[in-house]
N, C-alpha and C positions, 0 to 999 in steps of 0.2 A: 541478556546477561543478568545473573543473579547476584545481588549484593550480599556480602558475607554478614552473617548474623552478628558477629562481634563488632563490625563497623557500625551497623545500625544501632546496636545497643549503646555504643559509646556516644554516638551523635544524639540519641534520644535522651540519655541520662543528663547530658549537659543542658539540653533545651527544656527538660522537665523541671529544672530547679525553680524557676519563677512561677510554675503552674501548679504547685502542690496544693493550693487551696481549691482547685477545681475538682469536680468528680473525676475519677480515674480515667474513664473512657474519653471524657472531654479533654483531659490533659494530654493523653496519648494522641488523640486526633489533632489537637492544636500543635503539638510538637512535630508530628509527622508532616502536617501541612506546611509548617514553617521550614522544615528541612527540604521539602520538595520545592517550594517557591524560591528558596535561597540556593537551590541546586546542590546542596550537600548530599542529597539523594537524587541522582541524575535521572533525566527523562528516559523512558523506555527500559528501565531496569526493573528486575523482579524483586519484590520485597520478600522477606522470610515468611514462611507459613505461620499461621496464627499461634499454634501451640508452642513451637520453639521460642518465638519472640516473647510470649507470655511467661514462659519459664525463665528466660533471661532477665526479664524485668520484674520477676516475682509478683505477677498479677494473674488474675484469672483469664482464661482463654476467651470467655465471653466479652471481657472488656476490650481485648484487641479486635475481636470480630466486629463489635459495635463501632469502634473507631474506624476500621477499614470500610464498613458500610457507609458511614458518613462521608468519607473521602470519595467513595464511588458515587454517592448521590451528587456531590459537587463536581464530579468530573476529573478528580485527581488520580483515581485508580480505575483500572479496568480488569475485570475478571476474565480469565481465559480458561480453556478446557484443561482440566486437571487441578482446578482451584488455585491457580497461580494468580498473583496480584501484581499487575504491571503499572508502573507510574506513567501517567500521561500528562505531561506539563512541558510546554515548549517555551523557553525564555525568548523574549523579543530581541535580545542583544545581537545575535548573529544576523537576524533579518535586517536590522538597522544598518549593520556593517555592509551587507550585500547591497542594500538600496543606495548607500553612498557610493559604492564602487560602480553601480550600474549607471549612475548619472553621466559617466563619461562615454557610455556606449550609445549606439544609434538604434532606436526602435521606431516602429510605426506608431502613429498617434493613437491615443485611447479613443474608443467610440464616444459619440455624443452622449449616449446613455451613461457610460462610466464617468464621463466628465461631470454630468449633471448630478449623479448620485454622490460623487466625491464632494461636490460643493455643499450638499445638504447633509452630509454625514455628521456635521457638528451638532445637528439637532437630535441625533440619536442619543439616548441614554446609554452609557457604557455597559456592555455585557461581559467584559473580560476581567472585571475586578471581582474576586471571589469573596470578599467580605460580605456579611449579611446584616450587620448592624448599621443603620436602621434602613436597609435598602427596600424601597417599594417593590411590590410584585413578588416577594418571597413569602410563601406560606410557612406555617410552623413545621419545619423539616423534622424536628425531634418527635413529632406525633405520627409521622408516616409509618404505617405498619409494615416494616421491612420484612419481617418473618412471613407474613401472609403473602406478600409479593413473591418472596423467594420460593415458598411452597408451590405457588401456582406455576412459577417458571420451571421448577423441578418436575412438576407433573406433566408439563408440556413435553419436555425432553424424554420423559419416561414412556409416554404413550404415542408420540408422534410417529407417523408412518413416513417411509422414505419418499413416497409420492408427494407428500406435503412440502417437500423441500425445494420444489421447482419454483418457477416464476409465479407471482401473484399479480392480480390487478393493481394498477397504480392508484385506483380509486379507494382501495382498502379491502380487506377480506370481508366477504359477505356476512359472516357471523357477527363481526363487530359492528358493521353498518346496521344490521337488523337490531342488535342490542341497543345501539344509540337511538334508533328510531323509537323503540319501546320506552326507553329511558326518557326521551323528550316528551313523549305522549303522557307519561305518568307524572313527571316532575315539572313540565312546563306547559302542558296543554297544547303542544304543537303536533298537528296531524301532518305527517309527510310519509312518502314512500322511502324505503331504505335506499333505493337507487338515486334519490336526490342527495344523499349524504356522502361526502367525500372526506376521507381521512387524510390529514395534512400534518405538517410539522409545527403548526401553531398559527396564531392569528395573522402574523405578518405574511406567511406563505399564502394564506387564504386571500388576503388583500392583494398580493401581487398577482395571483391567478385571476381574481375578479377584475382587477384593473386591466390586465393583459387581454381579458376577454372583451371588455367593453370600451376601452379608451384608446385613442390615438394621441400622439403628442399635441399639446395645446388644447385638447378637450378639457372641460371643466369638471372638477370634483368639488362638491360642497360638503363642509363638515362643521360640527360644533366648534365654537371658539370660546374657551380653550378646548383642547383635545389632546390625544396621545401624540407627542412629537414624532414617534416612530411611524405612525400612520401618515402624517404629513410627509415624512421623508420618503416613504415608499411611493406615494402618488406623485409628489413633486420631483423628487430626485431620480428615481429609477424609471418611472413611467412618463416623466416629463409632462404631466398634466398641469393645468392651471388650477391652483387650489384657492378656494374662497372660504373664508371663515364667517360663520353666522352666529351672532350672540345667542345666549340661552337665557331663559327666565326660570321661575320656580316650576313651571310645567314642562320645560324642555326647550328644544330649539325654537327660536322665534319664527313663527309661520309667516308673518307679514314680511319680515326682512328676507326670509328665504325665498318667498314668491317673487319679490322684487329682484333678487339676485339671479334667479334662474333665466338662462338664455338658451338659444338653439344649440349652443355648444355644451350645455350641461348634460352629464351622463348619469350621475349618481349622487346620493347624499349618504354620508357616513354618520351614524348616531350611536349613542350608548344609552338606551332607554332605561334599563334596569338600575343602573347606577352611573350617572354621568362621571366621566373621568376628566379632571380630578375633583370636581366640586361636590359630587355625591348626590345631586338632584335625581329624582326619579321622574320620568316622563309620565304625565297623567294619561288616563285612557282617552280622554277627549282630545288631547294633543296628538296621540297616536293615530286616531281616526282622521284628524285634520291633516296630518302629514301624509297619510295614505291617499286621501282624496286629492291633495295637491299633486302628489306623484302621479296619480292616474290621469289628472288633467294635463300635466306637462309631459307625460310619457317617459319619465325617468325612473331609475331603479333606486332602491333603498338597501343599505347595508346595516343590519342590526348586529352590533358587536357586544355580545354578552360575555365580557371578559372574565367575570368572577361568578359564573353561572350558579354555583351552589352557595356562595357566601351570603348573598342577600335574599336567597329564596324564601326563607320563612316570613320575611316582611315585604315580599315583592308586591307592588301595587298593581294587581290585575295581571292580565295575560301579556305575553310578549307581543311586540309589534307584528311579528311574523304571523301570529294566529288570527289577526284581524284582516289580513291581506286576502282579498277575493279575486285579485287580478294577476296573482302569481308574479309579482315584480319585486319581491323581497328576498335578500340573502340573510340567513341567520348563521352566525359563526361564533365559536367559542373555543376554549383551549383547556387542557388538563395541566398545562405548565404552571398556571397561577393557583391551582387548587390542590394538586398533588405535590409535585416538585418540579423546578425549572428544567432539570436534566432529562425529564421523560420525553420532551419534544414531540408531543402528540396533541393535535386539535382536530376540529372538524368544521365543515361548512355545509349548510343546507342550501341547495341551489334551486332556483325556479325550474320546473319540469322542462320547459321548452329550451333551456340552456344546458341541460345535463349532458347531452352528447358532446357539445362543443367544449364544455368544462373538462370532461373526461379526456378528450383528445389533447387538450392543453397539458393536462397532468402527464399523459403518456409521453409527451415530447419534452417534459422539463423536470418533473419531480416524482421519481419512483424511489422514495428514500425512507419510508416507514417500514421497519422490520416486521414481517409477518409474525415473528415470535413475540415481539412487543405487543402487537395488536391482539394476539390470542390471549396473552396474559392479562391485558387490560379488559378484554371481554369477560374473562373469568372474574376479575376484580369487581366488575359492575354486577354481573349475574349473581354472584354469591353475597351481594349486599355489602361487600367490604367498602365500596365507595360511599354508600349511604351512611354506614356507621362511622366511617372516617370523617366525613364532612360534618356530621353532627358533633363529633368530638372537636373538630377544628373550629366550628362556629362558637361552641361553648368556651373554649380556651382563648380564642381570638377576642371575645368580648372582655374577658378578664384582663388580658394583656393590653387591650386598648385603654381600659380604665386606669391601669397602672401607669402606662406611658403618659396619658393625659394628665394624671395627678402630678407626675414629676415635672412636666412642662409648666403647669400652673404654679407649682411651688418654687421651682428653681430658675425658670427662664421667662417669667412673666414680663420682664423688661425688654426681652429680645423677640419673643414669639407670641402671636395671638392665634390660638387654634380656631379654625373655621369648621365648626362641628356640623355634622350631617346626621339625619335620622336614619339614613340607609347604611346597613352594615357593610363594611369593606375591610380590606387588609392594608389600607393606608390612611393617614391622617394629614390634612393640609393645614399649614400654619403660615399666617402673614408675617412678614418681617416688619417689626415696629420701627427699627432704625433705618435711616436712608443709606442703604447699601445694596449693591447688585447681588441678587440671589446666586448668580453663577460664581461670583467671587467667594461667597460664603460656602458654597458647595466645595470649591477647590480647597478652601482652608480646612473644612471638616475632614476631607480625605487625608490630610496630613496627620490627623488624630485617629485615623482608622475608622471613620464614620462615613457612611454612604447616605446621601439624600439626593433628591432630584429637584432641580430648580423649576418653579412654577412658570417662570417667564418663557421657557422653551415650549410650553404647552399652547401658547397663543399663536394663532396664524398671523394675526396683525399685531399692532403695537401692544406690548404687555400692559394690561390694566392694573396688575398687582404684582408686587415682588413677594415671593414666598417660597417655602420649602415643603416638599412632599416626603413624608417619612413612612417607612414600613415598620410596624411594631410587633408583628406576630411571630417573627422568626426567632425572637429572643425569649428564652425561658425566664419566668419571673425571678428565679434565684440568681440569674446573671444580669438582670436589667440594670441594677445600680452600677455595676462595674463598667458597662458600656455607656450608661447615661453620664457618668462622671467625665468621660471623654467628650461626649456631646457638649456638656457644659463648658469644658475648657476650650473646645473648638469655637463655640458660639461667642464666648467672651474673649477669645484670643489669649488664653492664659497658659502658662507652662507649669505652674505649681500644682502639686497634688491636691485633688478635691475629692472628698468622700461624701457620698449622698446618704 
């Protein structure tokens, strides 16, 4: 169903009134987003074309196009054949009503896996809140070269043959796998055959597949402590493994404590050598070799999660763990979701040769979900050096935004927050809480002010050693930083009065 232009114009003009200080495309984007979330513009309806809407609002068509592009990047709009723009946003209200009604019905019990995953779901950092200030894991969306991506996509549909529209391998199209293999060789010094590379929806899908391949319920998975709470949730909740946390030091995971913890039920160790999450340490070359020697002696596998594979590349301390492995017992995985934009939903895993056939069989039975169109466009994006140029731009601007965010923290929140600085470039910054308050409670309070942060305590496998907040700083443009930071100040101090930075 198409929404009448006049109705959209009326809704937007009212919502635009408090946004006049923003750049026009940002104001249009924010007003449309608010109208979609509040359901003034209902789900699955078609918005007006860009030109008539631009004429109605007396702005340039390029302004509307850019606003629509941002909404598509965040998953609020979907383009369909004929250049229509369809709203994709489902309100949780009706679902809640249905759940309440369903309680009176009789159903078979959930599986033990579902029960287990539900119990650990609270560890997951929410992915359904669309706010980006100051959410960790969100790259600078405003820097993404949308026009270059659109051009590659248009070229695909211009030259595609009908025969290419059939089923493709669940492991990924060959051309992209070959491109990733060359890219890893040049950028990371990783030597692997393209048939070891599997294209997936992101790191969590890689971990689910690896865990399904190697673990049974009650087997042990060891990981750095602290670490990604989502990683813990996958292994503990969905795969029902026993998760053991091993402390880290300045060189990486503690080898002595790791060796002591390994038992006959231990199957794998998950590590983040390039930039430990969330502390930012880099694993030394000596520690990588020690870790591999221990894994060889004990007969267990290693998972190297290089979650921000291009952000820390210029200052990376040596080669990846994978490149030192002589016994083919390491998995290397990464994602484009944290470096390009979260909505792309593409990552990859490099799998030991002797496990490739089983890994492929598992994918064929569970996850054939990555569009060949998307894979082809991504291949072109890498081949034409767009990825290289974009990441250089991201690294440069991320450094500037990091310094700006840090300066604001030191100037305005020094009584509340103590930054834990790291020499490793990343897209997040970790701050200790100075006052005796639970970080989960602070996170909930910040959400009331429209600010997203992640609690450090969720990252600990065992008892939290520190209460702190993890902030993403790179998604906010410098000219908008102060407006968002004033909300952060109010949230941290629990204030309601207007504060100007």
